[in-house]
DRENGU-264542 format. One record per atom (N, C-alpha, C, O): x negated, y, z negated. Coordinates in steps of 0.001 Angstrom, whole numbers, plus 500000, padded with zeros to 6 digits. Each point is the difference from the previous one (the first is absolute). Example, Ala and Ser with C-alpha at 12.3 -4.5 7.8 and 13.67 -1.06 7.14 Angstrom:
<rs>
486810494310492200 500890501190500000 499100501200500000 498964499981499335 501386501069501385 499180501190499940 500770501090499270 499491501108499831 
</rs>
This chain:
<rs>
863748623643082642 499270498756499754 500873498820500419 501148499893499568 498320499228501264 500750498820500402 500097499035498833 499254500092499025 501701498964501102 500148499023498923 498723499183499838 499606499671498882 499732499995502267 498764499226499928 498914500775499277 499297499450499153 500563501846501184 498997500828499333 500338500156498524 499125499973499134 502173500191500603 500437500169498615 499664498771499180 499569500105498852 500632498720501750 499708498754499297 498520499899499678 499635499567498908 499501500831502034 498549499962499749 499633500954498870 499176499687499141 501470501507500883 499720500979498963 500406499479498624 499269500153499022 501917499226500924 500489499480498724 499156498843499513 499802499835498796 499693499352502142 499125498897499617 498750500532499323 499560499468498981 499874501580501586 498820500603499394 500291500572498638 499173499919499091 502024500673500762 500379500580498708 500094498938498930 499591500213498859 500961498619501521 500165498949498998 498677499401499595 499819499640498837 499258500243502083 498683499462499657 499350500851498925 499375499479499077 500778501854501048 499418500879498991 500601499767498640 499286499999498997 502035499800500950 500655499774498709 499601498679499406 499731499906498802 500228499054502036 499650498676499490 498580499981499484 499680499242499084 499456501592501498 498606500011499584 499745500687498684 498869500008499513 502175500577499893 499812500671498718 499658499018498896 499401500382498995 500970498361501178 499675498973499016 499206498899500677 500451499420500988 498391500296498492 499238498866500482 500322498813499113 500899500072499161 498377498841501018 500238498816499185 499876500328498521 499031500643499599 501929498931499575 499888500250498561 498682499536499421 499402500693499177 500138498137501248 498741499496499473 498837500899500407 499095500266499210 500949500201502052 498916500843500476 499990501327499259 498930500518499681 502246500042500039 500060501272499301 499410499894498599 499361500934499515 500851497958499857 499562499855498612 498575499485499894 499488499826498894 499868499929502232 498643499451499979 499012501091499621 499370500604500867 500501499639497874 499087501008499486 499369499472498735 500573499160499307 498242501338500395 499300499513498809 500378500795498757 499451499766498924 501485501175501215 500405500814498855 501159499327499281 501145500078500445 498558499267498452 501003499256499261 500854500952499166 499482500935499390 501826498824500589 500913500824499227 500711499136498965 500378498860500271 499793501704498547 500675499327498897 501385500618499845 500140501221499929 500887497922500019 501369500505499958 500809499292498930 499633498932499510 501478501696500144 500961499389499086 501387500112500573 500304500951500719 500550498082498970 501390500012500463 500902500149498779 499999499159499101 500770501925500888 500900500307498889 501418499672500437 500614500730500778 499888498169498712 501299499490500426 499813498736500804 499500500049501124 500893498811498317 499769498709500662 501309499287500316 500076498772499963 500956502017500349 501245499415500478 499850499557501442 498886499731500451 502216500189500278 499950499491501368 499072500774500899 499182499402500698 500921501942499307 499134500817500857 498564499964499498 499061499951500795 500771500071497893 498647499932499444 499293498720500386 498816500021500337 501896498860499618 499384498733500383 499720499949501506 499058499343500443 501775501360500339 499705500108501417 498679500708500236 499217499594500858 500535501463498383 498727500703500123 498843499138499500 498927500000500604 501273499277498317 498934499133499501 499623498956501043 498816499748500228 502171499650500398 499713499004501034 499256500607501170 499130499356500586 501201501872499760 499314500668501101 498582500409499609 499054499778500756 500802500813498075 498698500505499569 498961498890499841 498812500219500239 501637498592499358 499036498926499787 499332499564501304 498951499357499975 501659500995501172 499430499634501283 499157501086500638 499459499803501088 500419501348498251 499219501105500557 498582499948499421 499845500002498779 499122499953502063 498620499911499508 499601501222499185 500518501099500195 498551498680498890 499359501055499215 500977500777499133 499834501199499774 501192498099499742 500947500562499045 500037499089498780 500147498784500121 499717501819498712 500180499251498762 501282500458499324 500100501151499574 500879497960500325 501211500305499237 499689499660498549 500080498845499583 499567502174499668 499517499785498630 501141499911498993 499879499316498984 501235501375501294 501071500087499014 501364499691500614 500277500359501145 500552498982498089 501424499852500278 500745500463498755 499780499471498911 501098501515501246 500743500538498860 501493499867500250 500489500323501083 500226499203497921 501456499929500080 500569499840498604 499409499328499155 501738501288500601 500636499924498684 500723498672499797 500442499699498892 499680499509502168 500651498690499934 498920498922500099 499345499871501035 500467499360497899 498944498994499978 500195498945501078 499023499438500494 502226500283499883 500229499023501051 499463500504501333 499512499206500804 500567502085499443 499422500578501212 498477499926499961 499354499692501002 500087500593497832 498550499895499836 499539498583500320 499014499806500711 501696499215498765 499623498603500239 500030499655501479 499119499296500492 501899501200500229 500084499754501439 498860500695500738 499439499457500951 500229501746498598 498888500720500619 498677499285499810 499161499989500901 500646499414497931 498756499267499717 499844498779500904 498879499572500275 502226499874500182 499908498873500924 499391500441501325 499383499196500698 500787502076499652 499478500531501260 498556500453499833 499151499706500841 500573501011498076 498642500496499707 499609499461498624 500150500708499005 499356498061500916 499746499375498694 498979500737499147 500078499948498773 498963500739501848 498935500651499241 500361501395499505 499208500618499288 501959499887501069 500370501360499619 500265500097498498 500506499064499381 499146502074500055 500407500311498638 501476500373500013 500522500461501015 500142499340497864 501432500307499950 500322500844498778 499309499961498981 501769500803501162 500452500849498907 501468500338500215 500506499954501122 500165500385497790 501364500489500096 500069501511500018 501075500567500195 497792500100499605 499951501452499874 499090500570501081 498798499738499999 501758501030500911 499225500541501116 498833500866499553 499050500190500758 501003500337498025 498911500859499525 498683499251499891 498934500603500128 501121498090499639 498750499219499979 499322500006501355 498773500064500085 502009499869500962 499441500054501352 499383501370500257 498897500102500535 501816500938499084 499537501362500267 498773500356499169 499198500838500413 500645498541498429 498832500265499156 498729499332500518 498901500342499565 501236498715501353 498844499282500545 499342500857501081 500540500161501094 498300500381498587 499335500925500914 499471499323501253 499655500683500964 500273497991499046 499523499304501198 501070499896501080 499696499667501145 501551500616498497 501103499880500957 500029501221500911 500090501135499529 499833498625501777 500007501077500990 501408500423500400 500244501179500257 500678497873499796 501342500290500500 501008499067499361 499667498894499576 501578501574500361 501075499172499465 501150499945500983 500253500947500745 500436497927499243 501254499800500716 501123500133498993 499990499306498983 500982501566501267 501123500200499091 501244499404500638 500557500563500943 499872498300498540 501147499274500552 501031499759498897 500561498912499873 499664502113499355 500936499993498879 501392500403500473 500172500320501176 500834499675497937 501254500674500330 499766501478500312 498996500583499590 501949500012501144 499826501355500527 499703501036498932 499219500923500233 501395498938498592 499846501049498987 498581500093499462 499649500984499349 499525497994500915 498595500027499588 499065500435501134 498823500256499746 501665499836501498 499097500238501126 499135501244499817 498773499911499970 501869501242499910 499219501237499870 499314500120498649 498821500355499970 501851499366498895 499267500097498723 498734499155499979 498958500471499543 501109498290500941 498812499149500015 498952500531500971 498805499943499714 501634500573501431 499066500546500982 499267501221499454 498799500158500217 501921500694499082 499364501191499415 498967499602498948 498896500543499968 501471498502499170 499040499521498995 498774499386500672 498872500192499547 501360499074501528 498897499337500692 499043501012500625 498783499863499875 501755501140500790 499132501005500617 499214500773498947 498822500303500191 501831500011498708 499288500693498914 498913499116499390 499037500504499421 501119498180500711 498982499058499514 498938499717501056 499118499168499782 500956501512501356 498978499852501023 500236498889501002 499063499551500660 502190499994499464 500309498895500916 500746500514501237 500829500905499908 498863498508501233 500832500176501176 501266499162499818 500012499040499230 501048501328501482 501310499394499739 500675499531501286 500147500763500955 500253497984499051 500959499479500975 501310499847499248 500099499176499090 500915501611501279 501258499978499273 501106499510500921 500131500452501137 500661498616498346 501085499456500801 501087501057500228 500052501025499321 500798498691501643 501065500931500379 501211499832499080 500239498914499471 500526502173500341 499630501363500324 498932500482499027 499909499500498878 499296501455501538 498857500410499174 500438500617498683 499201500112499071 502061500289500840 500463500738498827 501445499621499689 500761499611500885 499592500509497867 501368499719499567 500941501138500362 501207499792500122 498253501405500048 500795501175500334 499131500978500776 498779499852500062 501856501138500522 499279500899500906 498924500804499292 498931500219500569 501318500223498217 499004500794499271 498687499224499830 498914500559500147 501203498166499548 498797499198499775 499148499889501256 498775499911499908 501851500092501259 499235499927501239 499050501168500154 498868499825500451 501577501364499180 499126501178500047 498852499859499011 498868500366500315 501405499106498487 498933499808499018 498932499045500522 498812500168499723 501619498837501029 499060499027500556 499031500685500966 498798499737499972 501732501136500877 499149500738500947 499000500862499250 498809499988500311 501668500756498707 499130500918499270 498918499249499224 498861500461499926 501487498388499495 499005499216499263 498926499455500933 498823499971499641 501573499600501548 499024499503500969 499026501109500392 498797499762500114 501723501446500094 499135501138500322 499086500347498839 498811500260500184 501758499742498617 499234500406498817 498877499030499669 498898500418499645 501381498283500472 499021498989499598 499104499546501141 498939499423499763 501476500833501474 499252499496501142 500199498521500246 499256499402500777 501729499993498582 500267498576500163 501064499770501078 500937500785500141 498903498141500602 500884499699501108 501275499315499525 499998499238499033 501079501052501665 501283499340499758 500469499384501315 500169500703500997 500039497995499000 500584499318501153 501399499528499619 500193499374498958 500779500932501897 501385499634499753 500297498645500632 499468499689501066 501369499504498297 500261498652500470 500960499902501173 500748499027500095 499254501946500796 500758499923501257 499061499416501055 499419500726500807 500446497954499168 498966499324500776 500215500059501507 499094499666500764 502090500752499674 500216500162501439 499041501023500593 499703499949501194 499811500973497992 499051501011500480 498696499381500500 499277500629500773 500417498156498799 498764499334500421 500266498846500959 499101499205500275 502118500696500232 500365498885500871 499811500392501468 500495501048500417 498803498138500374 499763500338501413 501277500266500788 500025500918500820 501040498306498958 501226500201500769 500611501364499716 500405500707500922 499663499665497797 500604501281499638 499107501144500482 500504501017500477 498194498827499402 499080501019500516 500182500171501506 499968501119500512 500221497768500193 500233500058501438 501265500786500309 500009500831500908 501060498911498341 501261500716500210 499815501501499815 500490500794500803 498808499591498148 499791501427499739 499166500625501104 500281501115500438 498695498175500011 499163500494501092 500834500217501262 499825501001500693 501067498079499603 500879500134501159 500923501209499855 500186500760500951 500383499414497878 500872501157499776 499231501302500180 500512500950500592 498260499094498897 499189501211500134 499617500251501463 499800501147500400 500101497799500386 499630500155501411 501159500504500845 499806500342501167 501392499711498270 501160500480500728 500763498937500743 500704500302500963 499171498447498606 500656498910500722 501508500179500092 500600499557500980 500039501079498032 501439500269500062 500274501512499950 501092500427499627 497920500359500746 500156501446499950 499793500528498590 499247499426499213 501420501658500482 499916500587498661 500938499248499065 501198499899500264 498263499581498656 500819499243499040 500767500984499130 499408500795499270 501902499143500815 500852500920499258 500696499347498816 500286500657498999 499988498036501119 500737499290498948 499307498673499715 499668499249500918 500122500475497807 499468498700499571 501018499361499073 500550500652499113 499691498078501103 500987499267499205 499302498855499276 499173499298500582 501163500522498163 499460498895499201 501159499301499317 500966500638499581 498930498046500310 501066499291499290 499442498849499166 498981499387500320 501735500361498608 499716498916499072 501321499265499797 500821500395499172 499372498538501587 501261499262499984 499696498547499662 499392499283500796 501028500291498033 499731498639499550 500983499669498878 500683500883499481 499381497852500156 500887499612498912 499204499862498713 499032499243499928 501389501496499068 499453499859498650 501166499720499066 500999500720500020 498887498268499183 501089499628499116 500174500944498831 499131500828499727 501973499050499591 500281500800498818 499109499558498834 499528498864499963 500250502051499085 499188499673498819 500867499677498791 499478499716498922 501836500325501247 500896499606498929 500123501035498900 499499501119500116 501168498493498832 500176500834498812 499330499290498827 500244498819499756 498923501902499532 499289499436498856 500130500932498804 500354501170500140 499355498294498691 499951500786498779 498582499974499450 499246499074500299 500370501928498898 498661500003499419 499718498727499213 500888499427499368 497855500145500687 499577498789499290 498531500151499631 499378501016500313 500069497979499026 498592500028499638 499142499630501217 500355499078500735 498534501613499493 499120499639501119 499295498680499734 499848499607498844 499720499702502204 499235498764499814 498708500275499231 499449501098500082 500069497911499175 498797500184499187 498753500273500840 499072500666499543 500910498816501687 498816500180500843 500013501324500757 499124500249500829 501865500603498893 500191501237500761 499924501191499049 500831500131499101 498162500752501095 499829501180499156 500905501109500526 499606500794500855 501591499243498627 500999500921500536 499642501456499728 500262500867500833 499142499410498011 499637501376499672 498993500547501017 500151501130500466 498835498092499880 499041500431501010 500646500099501374 499649500875500791 501281498242499492 500683500028501295 500782501299500173 499916500637501050 500838499758497936 500752501257500065 499041501173500129 500244500914500788 498674499070498452 498965501013500134 500510501408499862 500628500330498994 499115500535502015 500370501414499891 501466500290500285 500435501142499859 500340497848500540 501435500213500222 500717500030498650 499484499452499026 501673501165500895 500749499990498741 500310498572499561 500349499152500821 499522500592497892 500254498655499475 501493499680500027 500831500784499542 499481498057501000 501359499454499969 499884498544499561 498928499414500149 502118499985499323 499910498598499595 499694499094501191 500383500288501133 498926498619498587 499726499009501049 501313499414500505 500940499779499236 499099499977502062 501163499377500621 499497499150501161 499198500472500805 501254498301499292 499423499058500963 500096500479501444 499111499714500802 501953501010499542 500152500394501403 499363501351500318 500328500617501013 498774499839498137 499136501111500391 498539499673499698 499188500876499700 500513497831500391 498617499564499808 499373499777501372 499906500940500789 499668497850499510 499249499754501224 500852500203501245 501080499423500133 498435501376500741 500576500392501283 501293500788499866 500174500998500701 500733498596498432 501259500736499890 499813501381499370 500939500795499976 497861499501499514 499721501369499540 500139501009501143 500214501188499755 499665498342501497 500119500892501153 501301500781500014 500064501097500553 500985498334498831 501338500563500171 500434500879498829 501182500309499852 497847500093499311 500309500843498834 499276501343500124 498815500048500329 501909501032499404 499425501333500151 498719500201499196 499072500659500470 500868498787498340 498844500238499131 498722499334500497 498902500441499660 501226498507501137 498825499195500345 499739499871501503 498847499861500411 502197500182500411 499828499768501425 500438501169500857 500272501093499502 499791498656501798 500406501020500968 501028499430500980 500182500530501096 500488498384498500 500957499357500887 499294499336501169 498771499991500071 502009499455500842 499349499347501134 499563500998501057 499218499653500885 501267501578499044 499471501034500890 498520500217499711 499197500145500922 500443499877497792 498593500156499632 499228498705500028 498779500003500158 501921498888499691 499337498703499938 499619499484501384 498818499813500290 502172499959500558 499756499445501326 500177501041501094 499256500011500980 501732500865498851 500279500991501021 498854500948500269 499871500513501111 499286499733497881 498908500960500181 499041499566501097 499365500852500621 500509497851499637 499117499547501077 500470500564501346 499223500608500736 502059499179499570 500520500485501279 500115501522500029 499805500624501044 500510499968497810 500040501465499920 498626500581500297 499888501004500703 499070498374498770 498638500470500258 499651499899501479 499410500923500562 500950497960500074 499730499840501431 500794501035500800 499484500573500960 501767499665498648 500824500988500694 499381501390499915 499925500708501005 499637499684497814 499395501329499831 498700500110500798 499719501034500606 499496497893499386 498748499969500747 500276500182501496 499362500824500656 501580498412499874 500313500084501419 500624501329500386 499801500483501115 500955500110497966 500624501290500256 498968501127500024 500228501052500597 498640498716498748 498913500974500026 500187501185499087 499472501077500277 501278498752498622 500226501099499061 499088499821498789 499888498905499447 499464502186500151 499051499958498897 500393500984498911 499154500711499457 502109499323500234 500526500836498933 501252499332499460 500366498912500446 500296501729498596 501285499514499511 501127500511500891 499826501003500691 501323498329499307 501172500537500686 500586501167499219 499706500181498819 501125500606501852 500659501120499324 501466499710499684 500581500633499119 500015498421501588 501401499649499760 500128498484499903 499478499265500839 501217500283498137 500212498564499782 501484499786499738 500575500590499085 500025498572501719 501400499629499793 500070498486499895 499442499290500837 501233500219498153 500103498543499820 501311499652499339 500476500695499102 500096498213501366 501161499425499337 499669498548499683 499239499351500717 501336500157498210 499732498616499631 500414499725498576 500460500887499281 499371497884500333 500363499585498653 500054498496499918 499459499302500857 501191500200498113 500169498565499823 501292499592500701 501092500170499459 498771499298501729 501151499638500815 500422498547499790 501160499652500222 497908499505499352 500262498557499956 499740499411498626 500859499302499462 497979500959499958 499577499283498790 500570500642498736 499656501133499663 501201498148499653 500543500441498716 499107499415498915 500239498900499501 498736501852500146 499022499515499031 499401501187499267 500535501107500062 498345498662499237 499404501050499178 499077500944500761 499606501033499459 500046498646501762 498999500838500668 500528501415500216 501193500211500218 497885500758499716 500372501413500022 499790500658501361 500520501089500242 498733498272500642 499734500579501312 501007499508501033 500631498962499805 499523501774501291 500941499582501049 499585498694500661 498814499678500075 502179499572500405 499706498883500893 500247500399501455 499778499212500919 500687502034499276 500290500529501335 499615501474500050 500413500786499148 498787499586501861 499606501399500189 499972500300501494 499521499194500796 500993501965499571 499762500582501316 499489501409499761 500706500828499425 498068499453501010 499346501269499678 499430500640501257 499575499319500933 500428502006499064 499399500769501089 499103501074499408 500369500684499045 498444499452501539 499024501005499573 499686500892501205 499744499507501098 500280501807498684 499688500919501099 498694500730499727 499764500525498912 499395499487502122 498745500747499996 500141501119501031 500016499714501197 500088501548498384 500295501069500959 498807500517500774 500177500748500962 498601498877498647 498836500595500643 500026501501499810 500218500492498893 499558500244502201 500088501455499932 501421500485500251 500264501203500004 500647497853500205 501398500363500180 500429500229501423 501177500252500258 497895499667500674 500327500246501395 500502498720500685 499791498892499507 500866501288501627 500454498862500785 498798499148500396 498976500520500444 501159498174499391 498906499097500333 499097499671498838 499145499121500114 501024501571498756 499128499765498849 500699499228498879 499337499488499098 501969500424500948 500722499293498949 499829498494500151 499880499484501112 500111499823497761 499876498550499995 500976499428498970 500304500637498992 500178498152501281 500856499293499046 499415498632499688 499465499321500876 500646500289497862 499678498646499574 501261499425499361 500562500587499076 499870498269501421 501224499352499518 499643498691499291 499127499257500449 501554500475498450 499737498776499229 501313499330499645 500934500648499529 499131498040500702 501163499197499645 499559498855499091 498963499378500228 501825500355498753 499720498878499106 501298499288499669 500961500619499542 499061498083500690 501135499157499624 499441498715499410 499354499215500694 500900500580498026 499411498863499296 500981498840499854 499818499130499149 501209500861501675 501027498955499921 500275499420501379 500986499287500187 498154501011500779 500283499656501386 498877499177500606 498821500213499717 501569498853501113 499018499260500796 500123500367501480 499408499353500864 501378501706499415 500031500532501362 498883501020500120 500018501036499334 499013498669501514 498816500841500116 500026500757501322 500165499379501050 499680501932498932 499924500746501254 498902499440500915 498860499822499571 501486499907501669 499041499474500978 499329498715499502 498873499695500390 501821499553498746 499474498755499415 498739500229499187 499152499114499898 500721502080499517 498850500340499155 500522500340498607 500733500976499840 498902498234499153 500485500289498656 499461501325499476 500727500765499367 498025499498500893 499377501268499658 499315500498501260 499192499280500587 501114501934499838 499419500440501259 500104501489500214 500453500751499136 499104499664502071 499972501408500384 500434500164501443 499761499134500842 500876501984499426 500310500418501361 499567501449500134 500307500834499148 498977499458501930 499567501360500281 500679500476501275 499961499315501022 500659501852498918 500708500575501127 499261501237500483 499810500962499256 499776498992502007 499269501114500586 500742500602501171 501043499491500411 498428501580500125 500648500685501117 499958499175501276 500741500289500940 498390498668499117 499897499179501207 500123498505499726 499546499192500811 501057500422498063 500150498576499744 500094499700498524 500221500886499174 499603497832500509 500070499584498605 499060498825499762 499573499317500931 500120500472497797 499137498889499587 500669499256498864 500549500616499086 499409498055500966 500419499150498895 498768499345499406 499125499523500723 500815500458497951 498800499505499326 500387499299498710 500851500483499254 498528498383500487 500148499351498699 498661499440499570 499222499510500818 500524500567497909 498755499448499470 499989498479500023 499003499374499640 502107500035500783 500041498542500185 499291499571501283 499859498804500256 499689502173500563 499194499636501159 500553500370501350 499524499493501016 501481501386499032 500636500354501267 499857501489500277 500184500827499108 499481499513502149 499909501381500457 500513500044501437 499447499336500876 501616501451499370 500570500130501338 500193501472500332 500396500798499151 499315499551502115 500112501380500450 500940500054501205 499921499157500894 500970501841499125 500966500152501073 499943501430500543 499807500956499248 500361499171502053 499981501305500642 501313500728499866 500914499533499319 499185501627501339 501164500872499844 501277499394500568 501095500414499618 498788498606501294 501167499348500558 500218498598499425 500791499217500526 498510500488498409 500154498712499341 499106498912500542 500060498865499527 499098501453501469 499114498985500565 498880499675499013 499485500887499321 500151497859500607 498936499596499087 498651500367500591 499746499777501184 499399500781497990 498654500393500401 499013499003499420 499980499780498789 499207499618502056 499004499036499538 498841500734499339 499464500960500553 500162498590498282 498847500569499290 499130498858499494 500488498902499733 498240501365500140 499068498994499483 500022500020498478 499912501061499381 500205497776500033 500073499880498547 498782499259499478 499419499188500719 500188501075498053 498866499286499419 500329498527499789 501166499628499868 497803499544500101 500228498572499755 500585499755498618 500866499143499821 498653501615499209 500481499851498630 501205500914499795 499849501220499938 501328498206499959 501226500790499862 500564499969498582 501081500534499750 498203498855499339 500496499865498641 499570501179499133 498983500645500256 501810499617498719 499648500989498986 499658499243498726 500819499233499493 497982500976499989 499588499325498768 499223500974499137 499595501069500456 500201498550498294 499350500925499067 498485500010500138 499363500979499610 500035497957500934 498540499911500014 499325501133500776 499064500600499471 501363499730501764 499354501120500692 500118501319499242 499097500835500055 502013499350499242 500210501232499234 499065500044498797 499467501056499660 500338497803499704 499041499920498893 498591500287500498 499241500726499357 500416498704501784 498659500197500547 499776501456500382 498910500535499801 502118500107500749 499894501428500303 499681500789498731 499159500899500015 501519498759498887 499754500660498707 498577499760499521 499313500938499598 500244497820500441 498659499667499529 498923500669500846 499000500484499469 501203499544501836 499027500650500880 500013501514499827 498968500649500173 502186499921499486 500051501427499709 499214500320498735 499322501025499930 500768498099499072 499202500184498784 498510499997500339 499222500772499439 500396498351501483 498601499918500422 499590501134500940 498832500115500369 502132500716500013 499704501111500886 499956499628501463 499416500729500802 501186498154499568 499926499504501370 501330500013500733 500093499500501121 500931501062498265 501316500058500646 500781501168499408 499697500493498914 501308499930501829 500948501001499516 501226499265499488 500486499074500650 500018501330498190 501172499340499434 501172500024500973 500274501017500637 500398497872499468 501179499908500868 501225500630499355 500878500501500702 499195499479497959 501192500504499298 499572500683498711 500142499437498914 499333501780501209 499483500710498834 501131500557499145 501174499761500281 498467500986498672 501000500472499032 501035500915500642 501184499919499672 498385500952501237 500945500906500649 500964499224500887 501206500244499974 498267498827500807 500845499141500831 501003499245499139 501177499895500345 498348499585498540 500856499255499080 501132500873499459 501157499583499959 498493501617499634 500984500899499387 501076500419500995 501186499991499671 498410500377501544 500975500473500986 500990498909500387 501175500283500237 498358498468499829 500911498904500339 500830499562498798 501193499735500145 498201500185498676 500740499566498809 501054501016499591 501005499637499388 498779501627500943 500982501029499650 501343499761500684 501036500395499466 498966498968501700 501251499840500755 500992499061499317 501165500375499864 498444498430499700 500967499210499229 500426500676498708 501145499850499573 497947500898499795 500399500729498794 501097501011500328 500977500119499261 498864500607501842 500984501018500373 501321499370500445 501071500535499713 498855498332500985 501224499307500389 500754499508498765 501216500167499905 498062499228499150 500629499555498750 500611501172499245 501083499885499426 498210501248500580 500476501182499290 501307500519500602 500932500343499274 499128499711502054 501221500479500648 501176499070499709 501122500460499784 498622498231500210 501066499053499664 500415500127498541 501187499932499678 497854500248499460 500278500049498556 500820501229499629 500901499925499164 498780501215501465 500724501235499680 501268500150500834 500897500758499630 499189498527501494 501135500151500894 499977501297500774 501036500469500471 497764500122499665 499886501283500684 498839499981500996 499010499296499801 501125501482501263 498884500205500907 498937500850499295 500306500789499106 498463499033501310 498871500651499351 499344500982500964 499667499649501132 500155501572498408 499145500955500698 498685500046499246 499976500264498798 498930499478501905 498718499772499338 498945500966500512 499929500286501195 499257500209497891 498868500857500367 498735499154500056 499499499578498958 499967500162502251 498766499214500091 498826500660499300 499154499312499428 500781502012500610 498875500713499396 500029499907498476 498973499734499376 502183500481500031 500131499969498547 500326498611499468 499949499769498792 500388499295502110 500441498662499605 501099500086498943 499910499426498915 501116501309501450 501124500181499079 501304500021500776 500032500345501182 501046499280498135 501332500069500577 500524501418499824 499885500587498924 500684499951502130 500493501366499968 501451500032499528 500827499195500430 499462501743498686 501376500308499583 500737498813499377 501222499894500111 498036499224499240 500628498837499358 499112499550498840 499231499051500152 500861501615498690 499119499688498869 500075498546499544 498987499420499608 502205499988500441 500132498609499566 499188499073500903 499263499145499509 500869501020501796 499244499168500939 498512500260499868 499197499072500101 500427502173499675 498580500335499859 499392499294498800 498863499533500066 501890500383498822 499494499298498814 499760498523500298 499083499396499444 501725500028501417 499874498577500315 498831499693500935 499771498840500343 499491502188500071 498760499761500743 498919499450499082 499011499434500468 501174500731498224 499076499458499012 500715498995499116 501021499435500391 498447500344498424 500606499042499089 499700500375498554 499158500858499734 501532498496499340 499708500109498580 499045498881499620 500186498851500402 498782501490498815 499012499006499576 500187499653498521 500701500689499259 498663498246500353 500068499510498621 499074500842499130 498783499988500185 501780500718498896 499246500963499206 498851499327499241 500199499019499284 498592501535500892 498836499538499257 499296498794500567 498985499578499446 501509499846501640 499349498803500541 498720500374500744 499959501010500704 498992498171499139 498703500293500605 500016499977501525 499103500554500637 501909498810499956 500067499913501446 500697501182500663 499997500104501227 500599500789497986 500682501153500582 498984500914500679 499040500421499355 501143499899501929 499034500879500682 499878501344499299 500998500609499613 497768499839500232 499810501300499358 500634501127500815 500341501054499463 499811498705501842 500635500995500866 501449500234499604 500561501049500316 500061497984498994 501417500128499644 500231501116499008 501110500525499906 497856499849499348 500147501051498997 499679501385500503 500102500976499257 499508499119502015 499605501319500525 501207500770500493 499862501128500475 
</rs>
């Protein structure tokens, strides 16, 4: 194939990818009204509220949050919404078709399971689960109840990222053997704090929910909960999962890895956070074990650096037998041939990644007019990777993993850390935890 012919072929490939999403307004132009609730009105929750208010034929009936100040901010966006501090009020409302779960990570799966059992479809923010075991429960609950689960990895609904995947599938760089993802940004320390009384407007008992009860502490409340084992998944699960998901998608693997090696820890921040600020991880997918079937996914995280690979704070690189691709959800996609020459490709006009197309994909899937971009299985396979990277760093050992059994081989301690301890007797504890 000549370069000119190749360019025409690639142009056609990109048009197909860009056409996967039409105008958000056009997609939502239906007479089937849906009633929804948003559980969690912090920064991400308010982002969803602002987006949802602009989508036709959607009624945001409920805003739920354990922090009254968050509720008040949410009411400024959707003044007519009902409010509550207890998510069970939302789930008890039979008129609600779907819920958005934008809580801390430790509530993601427990709230999603309760919602599906209450007959609601679920949009759950990333990562879909606090630990690997919960991800499997999410898949099984979706199958059992027939309710849809959309994961908050919104790049799956972005025309630019879809175009990149379409190009990779077309063979633009040959067979993709290695995918690289990185999360490199500066995050400050959370300091050292001692237990204290929670603010009066904050229902700490409900916030802790099914996690083991610990005293309130200011630096494990809003946002800084990400850095505590009991409540978050570190920045690998918080921000890194976006690029990890794109890397896995581009690599074309639809299973778990069998070998995970990771080194990392707290290299810079002397504070209370429990997760690493630095990780270098490698995941191997052996396929059938033959030459040409093995794949690697590499992940780097540095939370103390403003040096960004290829000037991309968060990004991806795909290495194939005939070239490479650089991609960032910030709007850049570049393709290079086997000798480093740049290959011209047609890109969609809309190069941004936003939550609205992903929400619309979810709503249209509920109406039976679209296929979910990031269903429960997709969510679980991608969310498992930051969990496994964190696990390897936490134990200081490489992990041999059984994709079929979803268990760590020959390491009982690491295998136990695939799950978690729950708060005895709490109503939010998944019933699956007792099986």
